[in-house]
PAZAPA-4460 file (N, C-alpha, C; in steps of 0.05 Angstrom, whole numbers, plus 32768, in hexadecimal, padded with zeros to 4 digits):
% residues 271
    n_x    n_y    n_z   ca_x   ca_y   ca_z    c_x    c_y    c_z   seq   type   mol
   8010   7FE8   7FFB   7FF9   8002   7FFD   8016   801A   7FFE     1      M     A
   8026   8019   800E   8038   802F   8015   8043   8030   7FF7     2      K     A
   8050   801A   7FE4   8055   8020   7FCA   8045   802B   7FBB     3      K     A
   802B   8024   7FBD   8016   8031   7FAF   801A   804C   7FAD     4      L     A
   8012   8055   7FCB   8015   8073   7FD0   802B   807E   7FC7     5      I     A
   8047   807A   7FC9   8059   8085   7FC2   805B   8085   7FA3     6      A     A
   804E   8078   7F96   8053   8075   7F78   8043   8085   7F6B     7      A     A
   802A   8087   7F75   8016   80A7   7F70   801E   80BC   7F7B     8      L     A
   802A   80BF   7F8F   8039   80DB   7F95   804D   80DF   7F81     9      A     A
   805C   80D4   7F7A   8076   80D6   7F63   8063   80DB   7F44    10      I     A
   8048   80CB   7F3D   8040   80D3   7F28   8031   80F0   7F2A    11      A     A
   8025   80F1   7F3A   8020   810F   7F3F   802D   812B   7F3E    12      A     A
   8047   811F   7F4A   8057   8135   7F49   8066   8139   7F31    13      A     A
   8065   8121   7F1E   8072   812C   7F00   805E   8136   7EF3    14      V     A
   8041   812D   7EF5   8034   8140   7EEA   8030   815E   7EF4    15      L     A
   8031   8163   7F0B   802E   817F   7F0C   804A   818C   7F05    16      L     A
   8060   8181   7F05   8077   818E   7EF4   8073   8192   7EDA    17      V     A
   806B   817F   7ECD   8065   8180   7EAE   804D   8197   7EAC    18      A     A
   8039   8194   7EB9   8025   81B1   7EBA   8031   81CB   7EBA    19      G     A
   8046   81C2   7ECE   804F   81E3   7ED6   8063   81ED   7EB6    20      F     A
   8072   81D7   7EAE   807E   81DA   7E98   806E   81EB   7E82    21      V     A
   805C   81DA   7E7D   8044   81E3   7E67   803D   81FF   7E69    22      Y     A
   8034   8205   7E85   802E   8218   7E86   8041   8233   7E84    23      V     A
   805B   8230   7E8D   806F   8244   7E83   8075   8247   7E66    24      L     A
   8070   8233   7E53   8077   822D   7E39   8058   823E   7E2E    25      M     A
   8046   8241   7E39   8029   8248   7E2E   8030   826A   7E32    26      F     A
   8034   8270   7E4B   8035   828F   7E52   804F   8297   7E3B    27      M     A
   8061   8289   7E3A   8079   8298   7E27   8074   8299   7E09    28      E     A
   805F   828A   7DFC   8055   828C   7DE6   8041   82A0   7DE4    29      D     A
   8030   82A3   7DFA   801C   82BF   7DFE   802D   82D5   7E01    30      T     A
   803D   82DC   7E0C   804F   82F5   7E10   805E   82F3   7DF4    31      E     A
   8066   82E8   7DE6   8076   82EE   7DCC   806F   82DD   7DB6    32      N     A
   8056   82ED   7DA9   8044   82DE   7D9A   8051   82D7   7D7C    33      P     A
   804A   82CB   7D69   8057   82C9   7D51   8057   82DD   7D41    34      P     A
   8069   82EA   7D32   8069   82FE   7D21   804F   82FF   7D15    35      A     A
   803D   8317   7D13   8025   8324   7D0B   800B   831A   7D1B    36      G     A
   800E   8310   7D2E   8001   8309   7D43   7FFC   831C   7D5C    37      Q     A
   7FEA   832A   7D65   7FE7   833C   7D81   7FE5   8330   7D9A    38      S     A
   7FE7   8339   7DAD   7FE3   8331   7DC6   7FC8   832A   7DCC    39      Q     A
   7FB8   833C   7DC1   7F97   833A   7DC3   7F8B   8322   7DB5    40      S     A
   7F9C   8314   7DA5   7F8B   8304   7D98   7F87   8307   7D7B    41      G     A
   7F7D   8325   7D6E   7F71   832C   7D59   7F83   832F   7D4B    42      G     A
   7F95   8334   7D4E   7FAB   8337   7D34   7FAC   8347   7D1E    43      G     A
   7F94   8350   7D13   7F8E   8362   7CFE   7FA1   8376   7CFD    44      S     A
   7FA9   8386   7D10   7FBB   839C   7D0E   7FD3   839D   7D04    45      T     A
   7FE1   8388   7D12   7FFB   837C   7D08   7FFB   8373   7CEE    46      S     A
   7FE7   835D   7CE7   7FEE   8355   7CCE   7FE4   836B   7CB4    47      N     A
   7FCE   8376   7CBF   7FC9   8391   7CA9   7FE3   83A3   7CA2    48      A     A
   7FF3   83A9   7CBD   8005   83BE   7CB1   801F   83B3   7CAE    49      R     A
   8024   8398   7CAD   803F   8388   7CA2   804A   8394   7C84    50      L     A
   8061   838A   7C86   8067   839C   7C6B   805F   83B6   7C56    51      N     A
   805B   83C8   7C6F   8055   83DF   7C65   8068   83EA   7C53    52      A     A
   8058   83F6   7C3F   8069   8403   7C27   807E   8417   7C37    53      P     A
   8091   8425   7C27   80A0   8439   7C2A   8098   8453   7C28    54      K     A
   809C   8465   7C2F   8091   8484   7C36   808D   8484   7C13    55      A     A
   807A   8492   7C0A   8073   8499   7BEE   807A   84B2   7BE5    56      V     A
   808F   84B5   7BD8   80A3   84CE   7BC4   809F   84C4   7BAC    57      E     A
   809D   84B0   7B9E   8094   84B0   7B80   8081   84A8   7B76    58      T     A
   807A   84A6   7B5B   8062   849B   7B53   805F   8480   7B57    59      D     A
   8079   8471   7B50   8078   8454   7B59   806E   844C   7B6E    60      A     A
   8081   845D   7B83   8072   8455   7BA2   8050   8459   7BA4    61      D     A
   804B   846C   7B9F   802B   846C   7B9D   801E   8456   7B95    62      V     A
   8027   844B   7B7B   8018   842F   7B74   8024   8419   7B88    63      L     A
   8036   841E   7B92   803D   8404   7BAF   802F   8409   7BC8    64      D     A
   8029   8422   7BD0   8017   842B   7BDE   7FF6   8424   7BDB    65      A     A
   7FF5   842C   7BC8   7FD6   8423   7BC5   7FCD   8403   7BBE    66      L     A
   7FE3   83F9   7BBC   7FE2   83D9   7BB7   7FE0   83CC   7BD2    67      D     A
   7FF3   83D7   7BE3   7FF2   83CD   7BFE   7FD9   83D2   7C08    68      Y     A
   7FCF   83F1   7C08   7FB6   83F6   7C17   7F9D   83E8   7C0C    69      Y     A
   7F9F   83E5   7BF4   7F83   83DC   7BEA   7F80   83BD   7BF6    70      T     A
   7F97   83AB   7BF1   7F92   8395   7C04   7F8C   8391   7C16    71      Q     A
   7F8C   83AA   7C24   7F89   83A3   7C43   7F65   83B1   7C45    72      R     A
   7F61   83C1   7C38   7F46   83CE   7C35   7F3F   83D7   7C14    73      N     A
   7F29   83CA   7C14   7F23   83D4   7BF4   7F13   83EB   7BF1    74      Q     A
   7F10   83FB   7C04   7F0A   841A   7C06   7F1E   842B   7C03    75      D     A
   7F2E   841B   7BFF   7F48   8432   7BF4   7F46   843F   7BD6    76      T     A
   7F47   8455   7BD2   7F3C   845D   7BB2   7F59   8471   7BAB    77      V     A
   7F65   847C   7BB6   7F7B   848F   7BB1   7F8C   8496   7BC3    78      A     A
   7FA2   849F   7BBC   7FBA   84AB   7BCC   7FBD   84C3   7BCA    79      W     A
   7FB9   84D5   7BDF   7FC1   84EE   7BE2   7FDC   84F7   7BEF    80      L     A
   7FEA   850E   7BE3   8003   8516   7BED   8004   8534   7BE5    81      R     A
   8006   853D   7C01   800B   8567   7BF8   8027   8564   7C06    82      V     A
   8036   8572   7BF2   8058   8574   7BF3   8050   8586   7C0E    83      P     A
   806F   8587   7C1E   8077   8599   7C2C   805F   8591   7C4E    84      G     A
   8053   8578   7C4A   8040   8572   7C66   8042   8553   7C6D    85      T     A
   8032   854B   7C7E   8037   852D   7C83   801B   851E   7C79    86      K     A
   800F   8530   7C67   7FFC   851D   7C5D   8005   8512   7C3D    87      I     A
   8004   84F7   7C46   8012   84E9   7C32   8007   84CA   7C36    88      N     A
   7FE9   84C5   7C31   7FD6   84B4   7C37   7FC5   84A0   7C2A    89      D     A
   7FB9   8493   7C2F   7FA4   848A   7C1B   7F8B   8498   7C20    90      P     A
   7F7C   8495   7C10   7F5E   84A1   7C12   7F54   8491   7C0A    91      V     A
   7F38   848C   7C22   7F2A   8476   7C1F   7F0D   8485   7C0F    92      L     A
   7EF5   8470   7C09   7EDA   8474   7C05   7ECA   8461   7C0F    93      Q     A
   7EB6   8467   7C19   7E9E   8456   7C1C   7E82   845D   7C14    94      S     A
   7E6D   844F   7C1B   7E56   8455   7C13   7E43   8469   7C21    95      H     A
   7E58   8476   7C36   7E4B   848C   7C3B   7E64   84A0   7C47    96      D     A
   7E63   84B8   7C56   7E71   84C8   7C62   7E75   84C5   7C81    97      N     A
   7E6F   84B1   7C8B   7E73   84A7   7CA7   7E82   8492   7CAA    98      F     A
   7E88   8486   7C9C   7E95   846C   7CA5   7EB2   8471   7CAD    99      T     A
   7EBD   8486   7C9C   7EE0   848A   7CA7   7EE4   84A5   7CBA   100      Y     A
   7EC8   84AC   7CC2   7ECD   84C7   7CD3   7EE2   84BF   7CED   101      L     A
   7EDE   849F   7CF6   7EED   849B   7D14   7EFB   8483   7D09   102      R     A
   7EFE   847B   7CF2   7F09   8466   7CEA   7F25   8465   7CD3   103      T     A
   7F33   8459   7CDB   7F50   8459   7CC6   7F53   8449   7CB3   104      D     A
   7F65   8450   7CA2   7F6B   843A   7C8D   7F68   8419   7C8B   105      E     A
   7F6C   8418   7CA6   7F6D   83F9   7CAF   7F4F   83ED   7CBA   106      F     A
   7F36   8405   7CBB   7F23   83FC   7CC6   7F23   83FC   7CE1   107      R     A
   7F36   840C   7CEF   7F36   840C   7D0E   7F38   8424   7D13   108      E     A
   7F25   842A   7D2E   7F22   8440   7D38   7F37   8450   7D39   109      Y     A
   7F32   8469   7D37   7F46   8481   7D3A   7F36   84A0   7D3B   110      D     A
   7F3C   84AA   7D50   7F33   84C7   7D4E   7F2E   84CE   7D36   111      L     A
   7F49   84D2   7D27   7F47   84EA   7D13   7F48   84D7   7CF4   112      Y     A
   7F39   84C2   7CFC   7F32   84B4   7CE8   7F46   84AD   7CCE   113      G     A
   7F3E   84B6   7CBC   7F51   84B7   7CA0   7F45   84C9   7C8B   114      C     A
   7F58   84C9   7C74   7F53   84DA   7C5E   7F3F   84CA   7C4D   115      Y     A
   7F20   84DB   7C47   7F09   84C7   7C37   7EFD   84DA   7C21   116      F     A
   7EF8   84CE   7C0D   7EEB   84DC   7BF8   7EC9   84DF   7BFB   117      A     A
   7EC0   84F1   7BF5   7EA2   84F4   7BF9   7E96   84DB   7BEA   118      D     A
   7E86   84CB   7BF2   7E75   84B7   7BEB   7E6B   84BC   7BCE   119      W     A
   7E68   84D2   7BC4   7E59   84D5   7BB0   7E72   84D3   7B97   120      E     A
   7E84   84DD   7B9C   7E9C   84E4   7B89   7EA8   84CF   7B72   121      C     A
   7EAC   84D0   7B60   7EAE   84B9   7B4E   7EC7   84B7   7B53   122      S     A
   7ED8   84A4   7B5A   7EF9   84A3   7B54   7F07   8490   7B48   123      I     A
   7F1D   849B   7B35   7F25   8484   7B24   7F3F   8496   7B11   124      G     A
   7F3B   848E   7AF7   7F4E   84A1   7AE9   7F43   84BB   7AE6   125      P     A
   7F55   84D3   7AD7   7F45   84E9   7AD4   7F2D   84E3   7AC4   126      R     A
   7F2C   84D4   7AB5   7F13   84D7   7AA5   7EFE   84CB   7AB3   127      S     A
   7EFA   84C4   7ACA   7EDE   84B7   7ADC   7EDE   84CB   7AEE   128      V     A
   7EEE   84E1   7AF6   7EED   84F0   7B11   7ED5   84FF   7B0D   129      L     A
   7EC8   8503   7B21   7EB9   8516   7B29   7EBD   8535   7B21   130      S     A
   7EA9   8542   7B14   7EB8   8563   7B15   7EC9   856B   7B2F   131      P     A
   7EBB   8567   7B49   7ECD   856E   7B60   7EC7   8553   7B75   132      N     A
   7EE2   8551   7B73   7EEF   8535   7B84   7EF5   8548   7BA2   133      T     A
   7EE3   8532   7BB3   7EE4   8545   7BCE   7EEE   8531   7BEA   134      V     A
   7F08   853A   7BF5   7F10   852A   7C01   7F10   8539   7C1F   135      V     A
   7F00   8527   7C35   7F02   8538   7C4D   7F1B   8522   7C66   136      Y     A
   7F1F   8532   7C73   7F30   852F   7C8C   7F30   853D   7CA6   137      G     A
   7F32   8539   7CBE   7F34   8542   7CD2   7F48   8559   7CDC   138      H     A
   7F40   8564   7CEA   7F5C   857D   7CF4   7F5A   8575   7D15   139      S     A
   7F6E   8580   7D21   7F69   8585   7D3D   7F59   8596   7D4E   140      D     A
   7F4F   85A6   7D32   7F43   85BF   7D40   7F50   85D6   7D4E   141      L     A
   7F66   85D8   7D41   7F76   85EE   7D51   7F7E   8603   7D3C   142      T     A
   7F7C   85FB   7D22   7F7F   860D   7D07   7FA0   860D   7D09   143      D     A
   7FAA   85FB   7D15   7FCD   85F7   7D17   7FD6   85E6   7D05   144      Q     A
   7FEF   85E7   7CF2   7FEF   85D7   7CE6   8004   85BE   7CE8   145      A     A
   8009   85BB   7D04   801F   85AB   7D11   800E   8587   7D1E   146      D     A
   7FF2   8591   7D11   7FE0   857B   7D1D   7FDE   8566   7D08   147      G     A
   7FC9   854F   7D14   7FCD   8535   7D04   7FBF   853F   7CF0   148      P     A
   7FBE   8529   7CD9   7FA7   8522   7CC4   7FA6   8541   7CB6   149      R     A
   7F8E   854F   7CA9   7F86   8567   7C9F   7F90   8583   7CAD   150      F     A
   7F99   857B   7CC2   7FA4   8596   7CCE   7FBC   85A2   7CC3   151      S     A
   7FC7   858B   7CB8   7FDE   859B   7CA8   7FD9   85A7   7C8F   152      Q     A
   7FBE   85A7   7C83   7FB4   85B8   7C6D   7FB8   85D5   7C7D   153      L     A
   7FB5   85D8   7C8C   7FBC   85FB   7C9A   7FD7   8601   7C90   154      F     A
   7FED   85F6   7C8E   8002   8606   7C7E   7FF7   8611   7C66   155      H     A
   7FE4   8610   7C57   7FE2   8623   7C47   7FD8   8637   7C50   156      F     A
   7FD0   8641   7C6B   7FC9   8658   7C73   7FE8   866D   7C71   157      A     A
   7FFA   865B   7C6A   8016   866C   7C71   801E   867A   7C55   158      D     A
   801B   8691   7C4A   8021   8696   7C2F   803D   868A   7C27   159      P     A
   804E   8690   7C31   8068   8678   7C25   8068   865A   7C24   160      E     A
   8057   8654   7C30   8053   8631   7C2F   8043   8635   7C13   161      F     A
   8029   863F   7C0C   8019   863D   7BFD   8027   8647   7BE6   162      A     A
   803D   8654   7BE1   804A   865C   7BCF   8060   8647   7BC3   163      A     A
   8066   8635   7BD6   807A   861F   7BD2   806E   8610   7BCD   164      A     A
   8055   860D   7BD4   8049   85F0   7BC6   802D   85F7   7BB9   165      T     A
   8036   85FB   7B9A   8026   85F9   7B89   800C   85E1   7B83   166      P     A
   801B   85CF   7B86   8008   85B1   7B7A   8003   85A2   7B93   167      V     A
   7FEA   858D   7B8B   7FE9   8576   7BA0   7FE4   8561   7B92   168      I     A
   7FF0   854C   7B99   7FEE   852D   7B90   7FD9   8521   7B98   169      H     A
   7FBF   8518   7B83   7FB0   8508   7B8A   7FA7   84EE   7B7A   170      F     A
   7FB3   84DD   7B7B   7FBA   84C1   7B65   7FA1   84A6   7B70   171      S     A
   7FA5   8496   7B57   7F92   8480   7B5C   7FA0   8471   7B53   172      T     A
   7F99   8457   7B4F   7FA7   843B   7B41   7FA2   8448   7B2C   173      L     A
   7F8F   844E   7B1E   7F8E   844C   7B04   7FA2   846A   7AF0   174      E     A
   7FA8   847F   7AFF   7FB6   8494   7AFA   7FC6   84A2   7B0C   175      E     A
   7FDD   84AE   7B08   7FEA   84BF   7B1A   7FE2   84DA   7B10   176      Q     A
   7FD2   84ED   7B20   7FC7   8508   7B1E   7FD9   851F   7B2F   177      M     A
   7FDE   8536   7B22   7FE4   854A   7B32   7FCB   8565   7B2C   178      T     A
   7FD0   8579   7B46   7FBC   8585   7B40   7FC3   85A0   7B53   179      W     A
   7FC0   85B9   7B3F   7FC2   85CD   7B48   7FB4   85E1   7B5A   180      E     A
   7FBE   85E8   7B71   7FA6   85F9   7B7F   7FA1   8612   7B7A   181      V     A
   7F8D   861C   7B80   7F88   8635   7B74   7F75   863D   7B86   182      F     A
   7F72   8632   7BA5   7F5C   8645   7BB5   7F6B   8638   7BD2   183      A     A
   7F5F   864B   7BE3   7F6C   8644   7BFE   7F53   8652   7C13   184      V     A
   7F43   8645   7C21   7F27   8654   7C20   7F21   864E   7C40   185      I     A
   7F20   865C   7C51   7F0E   865A   7C75   7EEC   8661   7C63   186      Y     A
   7EE0   8648   7C6E   7EC8   8658   7C67   7EB4   8642   7C78   187      T     A
   7E9B   863C   7C70   7E8A   8631   7C80   7E79   861A   7C71   188      N     A
   7E6B   860A   7C83   7E55   85FD   7C71   7E44   8601   7C60   189      T     A
   7E3F   8620   7C65   7E2B   8629   7C4C   7E33   8631   7C33   190      S     A
   7E4F   862E   7C37   7E5F   862E   7C15   7E5D   8608   7C0F   191      F     A
   7E4A   860D   7BFA   7E43   85F3   7BE7   7E5A   85E9   7BD8   192      S     A
   7E73   85E2   7BE1   7E86   85D9   7BD9   7E91   85BD   7BD4   193      Y     A
   7E7A   85B2   7BDB   7E83   8591   7BE8   7E73   8581   7BD3   194      I     A
   7E62   8587   7BB9   7E59   8579   7BAD   7E6A   856D   7B97   195      N     A
   7E6A   8554   7B8F   7E74   8545   7B7A   7E6D   8552   7B64   196      A     A
   7E58   8558   7B5F   7E4B   8564   7B47   7E42   8584   7B4A   197      E     A
   7E53   8594   7B50   7E4D   85B2   7B56   7E3A   85BE   7B3E   198      P     A
   7E24   85CC   7B4E   7E0E   85D9   7B3E   7E20   85F2   7B2E   199      E     A
   7E1F   85EF   7B18   7E27   8601   7B06   7E43   85F7   7AFF   200      G     A
   7E4D   85E2   7B02   7E64   85DA   7AFC   7E7F   85DB   7B09   201      G     A
   7E9A   85D0   7AFE   7EAB   85D7   7B0E   7EB8   85F8   7B0E   202      A     A
   7EB4   85FB   7AFB   7EBF   861C   7AEC   7EAC   862B   7B07   203      Q     A
   7E96   862A   7B0B   7E7E   8640   7B1E   7E8D   8631   7B3A   204      A     A
   7E94   8621   7B42   7E9E   8615   7B5B   7EB9   8623   7B5E   205      L     A
   7ECC   861E   7B4C   7EE2   862A   7B51   7EDE   864B   7B54   206      A     A
   7ECC   865B   7B3E   7ED1   8678   7B46   7EC4   8681   7B61   207      Q     A
   7EAD   866D   7B6B   7EA8   8677   7B82   7EBB   866E   7B9B   208      A     A
   7ECA   8661   7B9C   7EE0   8655   7BAD   7EFB   8673   7BA8   209      A     A
   7EFE   8675   7B90   7F15   868E   7B8F   7F04   86A6   7B95   210      M     A
   7EF2   86AE   7B99   7EE6   86BF   7BA4   7EEB   86BD   7BC5   211      E     A
   7EEB   86A9   7BD0   7EED   86A7   7BE8   7F0B   86A4   7BF5   212      K     A
   7F17   869C   7BE1   7F36   8693   7BED   7F43   86A2   7BF5   213      S     A
   7F56   86A2   7C05   7F66   86B3   7C16   7F7B   86BA   7C03   214      I     A
   7F8A   86AE   7BEB   7F98   86B7   7BDE   7F8D   86B8   7BB7   215      Y     A
   7F98   86CC   7BAA   7F92   86C8   7B8B   7FAC   86B7   7B84   216      D     A
   7FA1   86A7   7B7E   7FB1   8693   7B6B   7FB9   8699   7B52   217      Y     A
   7FA5   86A5   7B3F   7FB1   86AD   7B2A   7FAB   8694   7B16   218      G     A
   7F9E   867B   7B1C   7F94   8667   7B12   7F7C   8669   7B00   219      V     A
   7F75   865B   7AE7   7F5D   865C   7AE2   7F51   863C   7ADD   220      S     A
   7F3D   863F   7AE6   7F2E   8628   7AEB   7F17   8623   7ACF   221      V     A
   7F15   8610   7ABE   7EFF   8614   7AA6   7EEB   8603   7AB0   222      G     A
   7EDC   8603   7A9D   7EC4   85F2   7A9C   7EC7   85D3   7A9F   223      E     A
   7EDD   85C5   7A8E   7EE0   85AD   7A8B   7EFA   85A3   7AA1   224      E     A
   7F00   85B9   7AB3   7F17   85AC   7ACA   7F08   8599   7ADD   225      D     A
   7F1E   858F   7AEC   7F13   8579   7AFF   7F1C   8588   7B1B   226      K     A
   7F0B   8589   7B2C   7F13   8597   7B43   7F1B   8581   7B61   227      I     A
   7F31   8586   7B71   7F39   8575   7B87   7F32   858C   7B9A   228      L     A
   7F1F   8583   7BB0   7F1A   8591   7BCE   7F22   8586   7BE2   229      T     A
   7F33   8590   7BF1   7F3E   8587   7C0D   7F2D   8595   7C24   230      L     A
   7F19   8584   7C2F   7F0E   8595   7C41   7F14   858B   7C61   231      S     A
   7F14   859C   7C73   7F17   859B   7C94   7F03   85A9   7CA0   232      T     A
   7F09   85AB   7CBC   7F00   85B8   7CCA   7F0C   85D4   7CDA   233      C     A
   7F06   85E7   7CD5   7F12   8605   7CE8   7F03   860B   7D00   234      S     A
   7F10   8612   7D0E   7F06   8623   7D23   7F10   8644   7D29   235      V     A
   7F19   864F   7D0F   7F21   8669   7D12   7F15   8681   7D18   236      R     A
   7EFD   8682   7D14   7EEA   8695   7D1C   7EE0   868E   7D34   237      D     A
   7ED3   867B   7D3C   7EC9   866E   7D55   7ECB   8654   7D5E   238      N     A
   7EDA   864C   7D71   7EE3   8630   7D73   7EC4   8626   7D81   239      P     A
   7EAF   8633   7D83   7E95   861D   7D85   7E86   861A   7D6D   240      Q     A
   7E96   8623   7D58   7E83   8621   7D3D   7E8D   860F   7D2E   241      D     A
   7E7A   85F8   7D2D   7E8A   85DD   7D24   7E81   85DD   7D04   242      R     A
   7E72   85F5   7CF4   7E71   85F5   7CD7   7E81   85FE   7CCC   243      S     A
   7E99   8608   7CDB   7EB4   8617   7CC9   7EC5   8606   7CBE   244      Q     A
   7ECC   860C   7CA8   7EDC   85F8   7C91   7EF9   8605   7C8C   245      R     A
   7F0A   85FB   7C89   7F26   8603   7C77   7F28   85EC   7C5F   246      F     A
   7F27   85FE   7C49   7F27   85ED   7C30   7F42   85F7   7C1F   247      V     A
   7F4B   85DD   7C14   7F5F   85E2   7BFC   7F52   85D9   7BE1   248      V     A
   7F53   85E6   7BCE   7F4B   85DE   7BB5   7F63   85E0   7B9F   249      M     A
   7F5F   85CB   7B8E   7F6D   85C7   7B74   7F61   85C0   7B5A   250      A     A
   7F71   85CA   7B44   7F65   85B8   7B30   7F81   85A4   7B21   251      R     A
   7F6E   8596   7B14   7F7A   8585   7B06   7F95   8587   7AEB   252      L     A
   7FAB   8584   7AF4   7FB3   858C   7AD9   7FBB   8578   7AC6   253      L     A
   7FB9   857F   7AA8   7FBB   856C   7A93   7FD2   8554   7A99   254      P     A
   7FD0   8545   7A8E   7FE4   8527   7A90   8003   8538   7A87   255      A     A
   7FFF   8545   7A71   801D   8547   7A66   8021   8568   7A73   256      D     A
   8013   8572   7A88   801D   8590   7A90   8032   858F   7A9B   257      A     A
   8046   85A5   7A9B   805A   85B2   7AAA   804F   85B6   7ACE   258      E     A
   8058   85A6   7AD7   804E   85AC   7AF9   8062   85C4   7B02   259      V     A
   8056   85DB   7B0A   805D   85F0   7B17   806E   85E6   7B30   260      P     A
   807E   85FA   7B32   8091   85F7   7B4C   8094   8609   7B5F   261      Q     A
   807D   861C   7B54   807E   8634   7B6E   8060   863B   7B68   262      K     A
   8051   8645   7B75   8031   8655   7B77   8037   8672   7B78   263      A     A
   802F   8684   7B65   802E   86A3   7B70   8012   869F   7B7B   264      T     A
   8015   86AE   7B98   7FFD   86AE   7BA5   8002   86CB   7BB0   265      V     A
   7FE4   86D5   7BB2   7FE0   86F4   7BB3   7FCC   86F5   7BCE   266      T     A
   7FD5   86FC   7BE4   7FC2   86F9   7BFD   7FAC   870E   7BF2   267      P     A
   7F94   870B   7BFA   7F7E   871C   7BF0   7F65   8712   7C08   268      R     A
   7F55   8727   7C0A   7F44   872B   7C1B   7F2D   8717   7C0F   269      T     A
   7F1C   8701   7C19   7F0C   86F9   7C0F   7EF5   8709   7C0A   270      P     A
   7EDF   86FD   7BF4   7EC8   8710   7BF1   7EB0   8702   7C04   271      E     A
***
């Protein structure tokens, strides 16, 4: 009987040690998950951001970046780059204008959302673009250019920056496109500038925008021109008024046009 008890005690000890070793191994695996897996078990963020493309500087970089993001989110429709700023990111488009208000390029919550095109805009090569391509983005509601996302647009409030930054790059998988800035505006939502098909056409919208612009760029916009409109919130006149907007508008340059290296900007008092 004593031998049986001793044997059972030894067996129990062996099982206890084995179980302890297994727990240690399990804890080690949990604290050091394989590459691409998160500790929370979701893993989507890490997997989505693996092998991210290098910073976009050339046309080839744009195609690589768009390929990367479209594989991870099919709502990716374009790439937006504003020289001299941190704006160098994909543009998303959904079936409404709410999906990406607080959602980033990877469909994850983000206070500042991402850049997204108005849901009514047609996005693609220049031949199918809407007369007015509207892109929204958040600012940090300080009207300072050192903030995140479209806070960077406030660089255009500086005449020296505006003169040194005559163009914006908004490109799709189908075509690389360069746009010449013609208006920088402080306005509010009473100004109907966000229609993909503006009443009276692109030329009428451009004329109204130029009358509100803080600069005279001396750029002409014709009836057949396409417009790019970048819009964010402003608090310049009243921090409590959430209808205020800061807007930068540009016209699509012909594919074979010489890209201007400098803009001629004359500060003016908007009408």
